[in-house]
KEDRENBA-447779 format. One record per residue (C-alpha): x, y, z; residue in three letters. Coordinates in steps of 0.05 Angstrom, whole numbers, padded with zeros to 5 digits, always signed. Layout:
REM KEDRENBA-447779
XYZAla;...
//
This chain:
REM KEDRENBA-447779
+00000+00000+00000Ala;+00054+00050-00020Leu;+00001+00095-00048Gly;-00033+00101+00020Cys;-00024+00144+00082Ile;-00026+00109+00150Leu;-00065+00144+00205Leu;-00051+00115+00273Arg;-00104+00132+00323Gly;-00069+00098+00381Gly;-00004+00138+00376Thr;-00029+00200+00339Gly;+00021+00189+00282Glu;+00015+00196+00206Ile;+00063+00155+00162Ala;+00077+00153+00088Ala;+00129+00118+00045Thr;+00144+00104-00028Asp;+00192+00047-00013Gly;+00254+00091-00018His;+00239+00143+00035Gln;+00190+00149+00093Leu;+00163+00203+00139Leu;+00129+00191+00205Val;+00100+00252+00240Gln;+00066+00251+00308Gly;+00029+00300+00352Gly;-00040+00290+00322Phe;-00104+00278+00361Asp;-00142+00227+00319Leu;-00211+00208+00345Pro;-00205+00132+00337Trp;-00162+00075+00360Ser;-00123+00029+00314Gly;-00094+00041+00245Asp;-00132+00069+00185Val;-00107+00072+00113Leu;-00129+00125+00063Ile;-00103+00137-00007Arg;-00059+00197-00017Arg;-00092+00251-00059Ala;-00068+00314-00096Pro;-00123+00355-00063Val;-00080+00361-00001Phe;-00029+00402-00042Ala;-00082+00449-00069Ser;-00065+00522-00058Lys;-00139+00536-00046Ala;-00140+00491+00015Leu;-00138+00537+00077Pro;-00074+00529+00118Arg;-00091+00578+00174Asp;-00157+00551+00199Arg;-00175+00495+00248Pro;-00181+00426+00218Leu;-00235+00377+00241Glu;-00225+00303+00231Val;-00277+00248+00238Gly;-00289+00177+00215Lys;-00348+00136+00193Thr;-00349+00062+00180Ala;-00324+00073+00109Ser;-00291+00142+00105His;-00244+00189+00140Val;-00274+00259+00136Val;-00234+00323+00140Leu;-00266+00392+00144Gln;-00230+00459+00140Val;-00263+00524+00120Gly;-00312+00511+00062Pro;-00278+00445+00046Trp;-00303+00376+00066Thr;-00261+00318+00041Ile;-00283+00246+00044Phe;-00227+00195+00039Gln;-00249+00122+00033Glu;-00217+00075+00084Val;-00175+00022+00049Gln;-00187-00046+00078Thr;-00159-00093+00025Asp;-00086-00069+00027Val;-00030-00073+00078Arg;+00019-00018+00098Phe;+00092-00035+00108Pro;+00116-00043+00180Arg;+00158+00019+00179Val;+00175+00015+00253Glu;+00213-00050+00238Asp;+00255-00016+00184Ala;+00277+00045+00225Ile;+00338+00033+00270Pro;+00326+00048+00343Ala;+00350+00117+00367Ala;+00422+00116+00390Gly;+00441+00051+00355Thr;+00474+00081+00292Ser;+00550+00086+00302Pro;+00559+00150+00261Thr;+00522+00216+00269Arg;+00529+00274+00221Leu;+00519+00343+00252Arg;+00507+00397+00200Leu;+00521+00469+00219Asp;+00463+00516+00203Pro;+00508+00560+00161Asp;+00531+00499+00121Asp;+00458+00481+00110Val;+00444+00550+00082Arg;+00506+00542+00037Phe;+00487+00472+00014Leu;+00413+00478-00001Leu;+00417+00525-00062Pro;+00476+00489-00094Val;+00461+00415-00080Leu;+00414+00408-00139Asp;+00463+00445-00184Arg;+00520+00395-00175Leu;+00538+00353-00236Pro;+00499+00290-00248Gly;+00432+00317-00225Arg;+00398+00290-00289Glu;+00423+00219-00279Glu;+00379+00165-00250Asp;+00369+00176-00175Asn;+00410+00241-00179Ala;+00470+00209-00142Pro;+00516+00247-00094Ala;+00571+00220-00050Thr;+00571+00237+00024Leu;+00642+00226+00052Asp;+00657+00232+00127Leu;+00731+00221+00133Asn;+00765+00275+00174Gly;+00720+00326+00141Ser;+00649+00329+00115Val;+00647+00329+00039Ala;+00595+00319-00015Ile;+00619+00297-00084Arg;+00584+00292-00151Ala;+00607+00278-00222Gln;+00569+00281-00287Gly;+00573+00228-00341Glu;+00633+00241-00385Gly;+00665+00291-00338Gln;+00738+00280-00322Ser;+00735+00304-00250Arg;+00684+00310-00194Ala;+00659+00372-00159Thr;+00669+00370-00083Glu;+00634+00413-00031Leu;+00670+00414+00036Val;+00625+00432+00094Leu;+00679+00464+00137Ser;+00635+00481+00197Arg;+00601+00413+00203Ser;+00627+00352+00238Arg;+00610+00279+00253Tyr;+00616+00232+00312Asp;+00636+00159+00305Gly;+00674+00120+00252Pro;+00686+00150+00183Pro;+00640+00127+00127Ile;+00629+00140+00053Arg;+00562+00128+00019Leu;+00522+00148-00042Cys;+00453+00179-00036Thr;+00398+00208-00078Asn;+00411+00282-00068Arg;+00337+00297-00070Glu;+00326+00258-00006Phe;+00383+00294+00028Leu;+00355+00361+00005Ser;+00286+00341+00031Arg;+00315+00325+00099Ala;+00348+00395+00101Leu;+00283+00429+00079Lys;+00246+00393+00134Leu;+00293+00427+00183Gly;+00337+00368+00203Phe;+00410+00381+00217Thr;+00431+00313+00245Glu;+00434+00247+00206Val;+00443+00179+00238Glu;+00484+00131+00195Ile;+00493+00057+00206Gly;+00528+00026+00146Thr;+00538+00051+00075Ala;+00475+00014+00053Glu;+00429+00020+00114Ser;+00375+00072+00125Leu;+00397+00144+00139Leu;+00353+00171+00194Val;+00335+00241+00218Cys;+00293+00252+00281Arg;+00264+00305+00325Asp;+00212+00303+00380Arg;+00153+00290+00333Leu;+00182+00269+00266Arg;+00225+00215+00236Thr;+00249+00219+00164Tyr;+00290+00163+00135Ala;+00314+00142+00066Trp;+00352+00086+00033Gln;+00421+00103+00004Pro;+00444+00080-00064Leu;+00495+00025-00076Ser;+00560+00038-00039Lys;+00598+00018-00103Asp;+00574+00081-00137Ser;+00606+00127-00085Ala;+00661+00172-00112Ile;+00728+00163-00077Ala;+00768+00224-00055Pro;+00819+00253-00102Ser;+00865+00314-00108Asp;+00839+00324-00179Asp;+00771+00354-00161Val;+00736+00421-00166Thr;+00735+00436-00091Arg;+00692+00490-00059Ile;+00694+00502+00016Glu;+00632+00529+00051Ser;+00673+00579+00091Thr;+00693+00615+00027Leu;+00625+00648+00031Asn;+00641+00679+00099Asp;+00667+00744+00069His;+00611+00793+00053Pro;+00618+00837-00009Glu;+00630+00911+00003Pro;+00564+00947+00004Ala;+00589+01007-00037His;+00609+00965-00098Glu;+00556+00963-00152Ala;+00553+00897-00188Arg;+00515+00878-00250Pro;+00461+00825-00246Thr;+00474+00763-00288Lys;+00441+00696-00296Ala;+00471+00642-00252Arg;+00511+00587-00284Asn;+00515+00516-00257Thr;+00572+00492-00214Leu;+00599+00456-00276Asn;+00627+00524-00296Asp;+00667+00532-00232Leu;+00741+00516-00234Arg;+00767+00537-00165Pro;+00839+00523-00145Ser;+00865+00541-00076Asn;+00803+00583-00064Gly;+00808+00620-00131Gln;+00772+00610-00197Ala;+00815+00592-00257Thr;+00800+00579-00330Arg;+00844+00580-00392Asn;+00903+00601-00348Gly;+00868+00664-00321Ala;+00860+00676-00246Thr;+00831+00733-00205Pro;+00903+00753-00189Asp;+00918+00762-00263His;+00853+00779-00298Pro;+00850+00778-00373Thr;+00839+00845-00408Pro;+00771+00876-00395Gly;+00757+00834-00332Glu;+00747+00861-00262Thr;+00774+00822-00203Pro;+00717+00791-00163Ala;+00709+00795-00087Pro;+00724+00736-00041Asp;+00674+00682-00025Gly;+00630+00632-00061Leu;+00591+00688-00095Ala;+00657+00712-00123Ala;+00674+00644-00152Leu;+00606+00641-00187Ile;+00613+00713-00212Arg;+00684+00699-00238Glu;+00659+00637-00275Ala;+00603+00678-00307Glu;+00651+00733-00327Ser;+00700+00684-00359Leu;+00643+00648-00393His;
//
């Protein structure tokens, strides 16, 4: 019943999964005991559905009924299907040997660029998460000679080092949900994020597809974005290029032998920081 949502009256939890990721959220006061299954429906994503009014929930013998504002939604109870036992799949809290702790500034750095890393159009949008002395995320597009590596300089991890490959969309979803800690067992076991009311977990990709570290990478450190641009400098607005256009070396952007220290004719040296690297790549392009 992967197309269903599980409503647990006994625990006040709602659970959903597509077989690759799952979300369990608690804190609900459901007026029945036991588990009830309803099919997921696009109506819940409707922009016309009020988000700032009280929601009433009820249940008949055949339907779950939700009422909010002028809306009354009848969802038929599914009785001929079975929901996966998600509680059996999620490792118990505190049992995973490695815990990734993402710094909030690194999260703000990572979210806008994660989807722009090379390989985003490949199946499962793979990205390598490498915890080995530092916290790094690597991606490489098909046919590219070198990978792009993001080093999250402020973040850390506890426990043994590990390298795994994940669908970057699931990692991005965890960050958008507000999670900053990830529990990691093995390179092929569920990655789990928790807080007081929610648990989000997802299955990584094959560990054989993880990208090994190398000196021959396009490396960008999150702390390069710590230097704000001077407010008095006027800068033209340009369309953003992808990270494929970045060629940083020792914190500077290079291409065709040109660096910010020795700009080609007609170019203006860019300021420090990640924004500077992107701007330099656009200018050279």
